[in-house]
TORPA-4810 file (N, C-alpha, C, O; in nm, 3 decimals):
<nodes>
NODE_1_-1.791_1.565_0.340_-1.692_1.582_0.444_-1.681_1.453_0.523_-1.781_1.386_0.548_M
NODE_2_-1.560_1.419_0.563_-1.533_1.295_0.634_-1.556_1.317_0.784_-1.491_1.402_0.845_D
NODE_3_-1.647_1.240_0.843_-1.678_1.255_0.984_-1.584_1.176_1.074_-1.590_1.189_1.197_D
NODE_4_-1.499_1.094_1.016_-1.408_1.013_1.096_-1.298_1.102_1.155_-1.232_1.175_1.081_E
NODE_5_-1.278_1.096_1.286_-1.174_1.180_1.347_-1.036_1.133_1.303_-1.013_1.014_1.280_P
NODE_6_-0.943_1.228_1.294_-0.807_1.193_1.260_-0.741_1.125_1.379_-0.752_1.171_1.492_L
NODE_7_-0.672_1.015_1.352_-0.603_0.948_1.461_-0.470_1.018_1.484_-0.409_1.070_1.391_S
NODE_8_-0.426_1.019_1.608_-0.300_1.084_1.641_-0.182_1.001_1.591_-0.080_1.057_1.551_E
NODE_9_-0.195_0.871_1.593_-0.088_0.782_1.551_-0.127_0.718_1.418_-0.239_0.669_1.404_K
NODE_10_-0.037_0.718_1.320_-0.073_0.657_1.191_-0.095_0.507_1.205_-0.036_0.441_1.290_P
NODE_11_-0.182_0.455_1.121_-0.211_0.312_1.121_-0.095_0.239_1.055_-0.075_0.249_0.934_D
NODE_12_-0.021_0.168_1.133_0.094_0.095_1.080_0.055_-0.050_1.054_0.095_-0.141_1.127_M
NODE_13_-0.022_-0.070_0.951_-0.072_-0.202_0.916_0.041_-0.296_0.877_0.022_-0.418_0.874_T
NODE_14_0.157_-0.243_0.849_0.270_-0.327_0.812_0.305_-0.426_0.924_0.350_-0.537_0.896_L
NODE_15_0.285_-0.387_1.048_0.313_-0.480_1.157_0.220_-0.601_1.149_0.259_-0.712_1.183_S
NODE_16_0.097_-0.577_1.104_0.002_-0.687_1.083_0.046_-0.772_0.963_0.045_-0.895_0.970_Y
NODE_17_0.083_-0.706_0.854_0.125_-0.778_0.734_0.247_-0.865_0.761_0.257_-0.976_0.708_L
NODE_18_0.339_-0.816_0.842_0.462_-0.889_0.870_0.435_-1.019_0.946_0.519_-1.110_0.946_A
NODE_19_0.321_-1.028_1.011_0.287_-1.147_1.090_0.206_-1.249_1.011_0.185_-1.361_1.058_K
NODE_20_0.159_-1.212_0.892_0.075_-1.302_0.814_0.156_-1.420_0.762_0.273_-1.408_0.726_Q
NODE_21_0.090_-1.536_0.758_0.150_-1.656_0.702_0.145_-1.647_0.550_0.037_-1.640_0.492_D
NODE_22_0.259_-1.647_0.486_0.265_-1.633_0.341_0.247_-1.767_0.269_0.228_-1.770_0.147_L
NODE_23_0.254_-1.874_0.342_0.245_-2.007_0.281_0.115_-2.027_0.205_0.113_-2.092_0.100_Y
NODE_24_0.008_-1.971_0.256_-0.124_-1.991_0.195_-0.146_-1.906_0.070_-0.244_-1.928_-0.002_A
NODE_25_-0.058_-1.811_0.043_-0.076_-1.723_-0.073_-0.019_-1.787_-0.199_0.084_-1.855_-0.195_L
NODE_26_-0.087_-1.766_-0.309_-0.039_-1.817_-0.438_0.077_-1.730_-0.487_0.103_-1.622_-0.432_S
NODE_27_0.146_-1.777_-0.589_0.256_-1.700_-0.647_0.204_-1.566_-0.699_0.269_-1.463_-0.681_A
NODE_28_0.088_-1.566_-0.761_0.028_-1.442_-0.811_-0.005_-1.346_-0.698_0.017_-1.225_-0.710_G
NODE_29_-0.059_-1.400_-0.588_-0.090_-1.317_-0.471_0.038_-1.255_-0.414_0.039_-1.139_-0.375_D
NODE_30_0.144_-1.335_-0.410_0.271_-1.283_-0.358_0.327_-1.173_-0.448_0.380_-1.074_-0.398_L
NODE_31_0.316_-1.192_-0.579_0.362_-1.088_-0.672_0.281_-0.960_-0.656_0.337_-0.850_-0.659_E
NODE_32_0.150_-0.974_-0.640_0.064_-0.857_-0.618_0.102_-0.785_-0.489_0.106_-0.662_-0.484_D
NODE_33_0.129_-0.861_-0.388_0.167_-0.805_-0.258_0.299_-0.729_-0.269_0.313_-0.619_-0.215_R
NODE_34_0.395_-0.788_-0.338_0.525_-0.724_-0.358_0.508_-0.594_-0.435_0.567_-0.492_-0.399_I
NODE_35_0.429_-0.597_-0.541_0.405_-0.475_-0.621_0.343_-0.365_-0.536_0.382_-0.248_-0.545_D
NODE_36_0.245_-0.402_-0.453_0.178_-0.304_-0.368_0.276_-0.246_-0.265_0.274_-0.125_-0.239_A
NODE_37_0.360_-0.331_-0.208_0.457_-0.283_-0.109_0.562_-0.193_-0.174_0.602_-0.093_-0.115_L
NODE_38_0.607_-0.229_-0.294_0.704_-0.145_-0.364_0.644_-0.007_-0.395_0.711_0.095_-0.382_K
NODE_39_0.517_-0.007_-0.436_0.450_0.120_-0.465_0.441_0.205_-0.339_0.456_0.327_-0.345_A
NODE_40_0.416_0.143_-0.226_0.406_0.218_-0.100_0.542_0.272_-0.059_0.551_0.385_-0.009_E
NODE_41_0.647_0.194_-0.078_0.782_0.241_-0.047_0.816_0.362_-0.133_0.869_0.461_-0.083_V
NODE_42_0.786_0.354_-0.262_0.811_0.465_-0.353_0.735_0.589_-0.308_0.790_0.699_-0.309_T
NODE_43_0.610_0.572_-0.271_0.527_0.685_-0.226_0.588_0.749_-0.101_0.593_0.872_-0.090_R
NODE_44_0.634_0.667_-0.007_0.695_0.718_0.116_0.826_0.790_0.086_0.855_0.894_0.145_C
NODE_45_0.906_0.735_-0.005_1.033_0.798_-0.040_1.010_0.934_-0.105_1.084_1.029_-0.077_E
NODE_46_0.911_0.945_-0.190_0.880_1.073_-0.254_0.835_1.176_-0.151_0.874_1.292_-0.158_E
NODE_47_0.754_1.134_-0.058_0.709_1.224_0.048_0.827_1.270_0.133_0.836_1.387_0.171_E
NODE_48_0.916_1.179_0.163_1.033_1.211_0.243_1.125_1.309_0.170_1.179_1.400_0.233_L
NODE_49_1.142_1.291_0.040_1.223_1.384_-0.038_1.164_1.525_-0.033_1.237_1.623_-0.017_K
NODE_50_1.034_1.534_-0.045_0.967_1.663_-0.039_0.986_1.732_0.094_1.003_1.853_0.101_G
NODE_51_0.984_1.656_0.198_1.003_1.713_0.331_1.146_1.759_0.352_1.169_1.860_0.418_R
NODE_52_1.241_1.687_0.296_1.380_1.729_0.306_1.403_1.860_0.235_1.475_1.945_0.286_G
NODE_53_1.341_1.878_0.118_1.354_2.002_0.043_1.295_2.119_0.120_1.353_2.228_0.122_D
NODE_54_1.183_2.098_0.183_1.118_2.203_0.261_1.206_2.244_0.378_1.218_2.363_0.408_T
NODE_55_1.267_2.148_0.442_1.352_2.180_0.558_1.474_2.260_0.514_1.510_2.358_0.579_R
NODE_56_1.538_2.218_0.406_1.658_2.291_0.362_1.623_2.432_0.318_1.701_2.525_0.341_S
NODE_57_1.507_2.451_0.256_1.465_2.586_0.217_1.438_2.672_0.341_1.473_2.790_0.343_E
NODE_58_1.376_2.612_0.442_1.350_2.687_0.565_1.480_2.724_0.635_1.493_2.834_0.689_A
NODE_59_1.577_2.632_0.634_1.705_2.662_0.697_1.776_2.777_0.625_1.838_2.861_0.690_E
NODE_60_1.768_2.779_0.492_1.828_2.889_0.415_1.763_3.022_0.450_1.830_3.124_0.461_K
NODE_61_1.631_3.019_0.466_1.556_3.140_0.494_1.594_3.202_0.628_1.600_3.324_0.641_L
NODE_62_1.620_3.118_0.728_1.645_3.168_0.863_1.792_3.180_0.897_1.825_3.217_1.010_F
NODE_63_1.883_3.151_0.804_2.026_3.171_0.831_2.059_3.319_0.816_2.012_3.387_0.724_K
NODE_64_2.138_3.367_0.907_2.179_3.508_0.904_2.326_3.519_0.878_2.380_3.630_0.872_F
</nodes>
């Protein structure tokens, strides 16, 4: 079991990433970073789609 308490606000590390100097990164590092960010965007989009479906189903259920 995880003893770490849940934070109320999600960790938005992207604000940190956006401030990093990219000049020092190699081309390979930049490609890896892009791949990781694309994967995260895809993951967020899938989660968002699921939430939209849940909301529309709930709205159908409670319409009279």
